[in-house]
C-alpha positions, -999 to +999 in steps of 0.1 A: -020-300+641-008-316+609+023-299+595+039-299+561+076-302+557+075-271+534+077-238+551+093-203+551+098-174+575+122-145+579+125-117+604+149-089+613+158-073+646+176-040+651+202-041+678+227-015+690+253-019+663+233-031+634+205-054+622+202-091+626+183-112+600+173-148+604+157-169+577+142-204+578+130-225+549+125-262+545+116-288+519+108-326+521+133-350+536+130-385+551+148-372+582+156-339+600+185-324+581+199-290+590+220-267+568+233-235+584+245-204+565+262-183+592+291-158+591+322-169+609+317-141+636+284-158+646+294-194+641+294-201+678+256-197+678+250-226+654+247-252+682+222-233+703+202-226+671+203-263+662+191-274+696+162-248+695+151-260+660+154-297+668+132-293+698+103-281+676+109-299+643+110-336+635+114-340+597+125-319+567+156-304+551+158-271+570+180-242+559+189-215+584+205-183+573+217-158+600+233-125+590+243-093+607+245-059+589+265-033+609+253+003+607+270+035+616+263+049+650+240+080+651+257+113+650+246+123+686+264+092+699+297+099+683+326+114+702+359+123+688+391+109+703+405+142+717+441+129+722+442+114+687+429+147+673+455+167+691+482+144+679+470+146+643+469+185+645+505+186+658+517+161+632+499+179+604+516+212+615+550+196+617+547+182+582+535+215+568+565+232+584+589+208+568+570+205+535+550+237+528+536+222+496+521+191+513+484+189+513+469+195+547+446+170+563+409+175+554+380+171+577+371+138+559+407+126+564+404+133+601+370+117+606+380+085+587+412+082+607+413+048+625+403+052+661+390+087+657+356+076+672+371+053+698+367+015+698+343+006+670+348-031+672+317-053+677+314-078+706+298-107+687+300-128+719+271-107+733+248-116+704+236-149+719+205-136+736+191-113+708+198-140+682+179-167+701+151-143+709+148-136+671+151-173+663+121-181+686+100-155+668+110-168+634+104-204+645+068-195+656+061-180+622+079-209+604+058-235+623+026-216+615+035-216+578+041-253+579+008-258+598-012-238+572+003-259+544-003-291+564-040-282+568-044-279+531-027-313+525-049-329+552-080-316+536-069-330+502-063-364+518-097-364+536-113-357+502-096-388+488-106-409+518-142-399+513-140-407+476-126-442+485-155-447+509-180-438+482-164-464+459-166-491+486-202-482+495-212-483+458-196-516+449-200-536+482-238-543+478-232-556+443-206-582+453-227-610+469-253-610+441-226-610+414-207-638+432-239-659+435-246-655+398-210-664+389-211-694+413-243-707+396-226-705+362-196-724+376-219-751+390-235-756+356-201-758+339-188-782+365-218-804+361-214-805+323-177-811+326-176-837+353-207-856+341-213-884+366-192-867+393-210-867+427-227-836+439-202-835+468-173-831+444-191-802+427-199-786+460-162-788+471-151-772+439-177-744+443-167-739+480-130-735+470-139-710+443-162-691+465-135-687+491-111-674+464-134-647+452-148-636+486-136-600+492-156-593+524-124-593+545-106-569+521-136-545+522-136-546+560-098-540+562-101-511+537-127-494+559-105-500+590-075-485+574-095-455+562-108-450+597-072-450+609-061-424+583-088-401+595-079-407+632-042-399+625-051-367+607-073-356+636-046-365+661-021-343+644+016-341+652+044-358+632+023-383+613+038-386+579+056-419+584+025-435+600+003-423+571+028-436+545+026-470+562-012-469+560-010-461+523+010-493+518-017-513+536-045-497+516-027-504+484-022-541+494-060-545+501-068-527+468-045-551+449-060-581+466-095-569+458-086-566+422-069-601+420-100-618+436-125-599+415-151-620+398-170-591+383-160-560+362-173-536+388-149-548+415-120-547+390-128-511+381-132-503+418-098-517+426-082-495+399-100-464+411-090-471+447-053-475+437-054-442+418-068-424+449-042-441+472-014-429+449-028-394+450-028-395+488+007-409+489+020-380+469+005-355+494+017-375+524+053-373+512+050-336+521+039-341+557+061-339+587 
């Protein structure tokens, strides 16, 4: 499957002490470039995440955001620290005995007292397995989004390939006839210009000129490169660099076709081909 370098996916997962969220998004880049946005508590997971993503992706500037939102435990899971509660009760009474005007501890004061519900610290070291499981889910959705975008780009490229084939099919039959007419005119001009020159000299000049304006090889190579573009698209995988190289080759042939043109139709065909090649190149810049 052809994939774009542009993609996005985000997922959340509830765990015992809160909610994990992992977000992936990417844009074009010549290479694979990672940017991680992770809180310090989860920083140790950056390397496993990097390895997981690198095994699946080959190009693109990829941003990975990992966050954790802690949530309060459910009421039926809470247990008061009995020893601490007894100590607070005793201390509260002693203070009231010494200072009758002092405000007594409220229920809210007691419940918010540090340690009243035992150890509420979070063991971030145990987050490895759920984070990587979440990352695999997000990566699947992320890859699917890049694949959908890649299919659209591939379809647009195929449309341009077909348009280029139409141009070649339309102009190719006209080339031999037009070249023959142009060669006859050249023969007449050479005969008039050279006067008593031998027929052999004229034939040599015509042969040289005919070689210069012969575009059969360029037409053949254009078709070969177009066949290769379609083959690469069907093969799928990371093919952006290969397709970009093929665009350079197609552009070279189109330029040569224009420079060797002896008729207006070929010159126009060369310009039309270069326009389509540039349109394909713009789309290929988005492919992985």
